[in-house]
N, C-alpha and C positions, 0 to 999 in steps of 0.2 A: 504496499499500500505506501503510496506516494506521501513526502511530506506535508503536514501542515501547512503551508507558506503562511501564516501567522506568523507560524511562530522559528519560521528560518531569520536569522540573521540578514541585515542589510546590506547589497554590494551595490557599488559602481558599476557602471557600463561596461567599464575594460575589464572586471572580475569576473562577469557575465558571460562576455565573451570567449574568456579562457577556461570556461569548463564546460565541462559535459553536463548536460543534463540527465536528470531522474530517467528517464528513461530508456537512452542508451548507454549508459552503466547498467542499469538491471538487466538490462538486451545481451551488454558482452559478456555477462555475468549467467545469465541462464542459457548465454549459446556453452560456455565454457562447460557446464556443469550438463549439458547436454551430447557435448563430443566427451566428455573423459566420462560417463555414464554409458556409452555405444564403444568405447573403448574397453570397460572393464569387460561390457557385455561378450566383445566379440574375441577378447584376451579367453576369456573360458569357452568360447568353441572350439579358440586355435590349443588350445593347452588337453581339450579331449582329441582333437585332430591328434597330435604331439605323442600322448598317450595310446593311444591305436598303435600308433608306429605309422600314422599314413604316410607316405612317399611317393614321387615322383621324378619323372628327369632331369627337373629344377625346380630349385629353391625355390617353390613357393609361399612355404610357411615364413620363411626368414622375408619376403619378399614383402607381404602381405604386412608382416608385425612393423617392419621397420614402413610403411606406409601409412599403416597410422599413428605411428608415434609421431609421425611426420606434422598430420595434420590436428592430432593434441598439440604443441607445441608451434603450431599454427595460430589456434586458438590459445594459445598460454600468451604467445609473442601479443593478439592484441586486447588480452586482460590486461599485460603488463601496461599497453598503452592507457590506460586511465590513472595509472599514477605519476603517469608521464603530463599526464594534463593536468592533474594537479599539482604537482612535487615543482616538473620544470618543463614550465609550459615552452621557453623558450628551444629546447631543447625536443624540443616535438614534430616537426618536419625530420630531420637527420632520424631523429628512432624509428620513424613513420617508412622513411625513403630505405634506409638501411632492411631494418627485420623487409618487408614487401621483396626487395631486391634480393635478397639471403635467401628469402622463404620460398619466393618462385623458381628460383636459380638452381634449390636444389630439389625442387619437385619437379618441373624440368629433367633435371640431373637421371632424376628417382624413376621417372617417365620413361623413358629412352632405354634406359638399362631393364626394365621391366618389360621395354617389349621386344629385347633381344636376346631376351632370358625368353620369354613368350612365342617367338615366333624362330626358335630355334627346330633341329628334329631332335631335338633329345625331349623336345616339351611331348610328353603324354599322360601330364595330369587330366588329359577329357576322357581320357578310356578307362582310367581303372576308379573301380567305383569311389573308395574311400577319399579320394584326392579332386571330384569332377566339378561340387563346389565349389572347390576354393576354384578352381579353377575361372568358373565362371564368377565368382566373386571379382578376381582378378583383372580378367575381361572387366566389367561393369566398371574397379576406379579407374581403369584408361579412358572409356566410353567418358564418363565425367572427370577425367583432369584434364584431358583435350580439351574440355568447351569449357 
């Protein structure tokens, strides 16, 4: 629930311009919580696959784990931007540029690496029953990652 505006301290226009509003901040926090929840769910599924000994010709579990970790790291970097807006507003633009550039570059490189794995002759993950779902999930992340 948003705070009551009557109870908030008065700020001038420059202070208001430099901060995030309540909706933006709570939106970033809720996105981060959802990302972490999805990460935990996927980790449980992957742990089950590891326990069952699901293997194929490519390191599909490793690729999926790193990819999901990168997505959570991106969400964490966005959440940390709240701290920069609150306490180091002058460095907000530098932080945003550096984090966006490094995150996007790392994600593009990881997707290219995944494509080289996926389209090799060693990829028999779609043919094996225990890794067929992981193979479909990897393809889904490719489609979503490039668009």
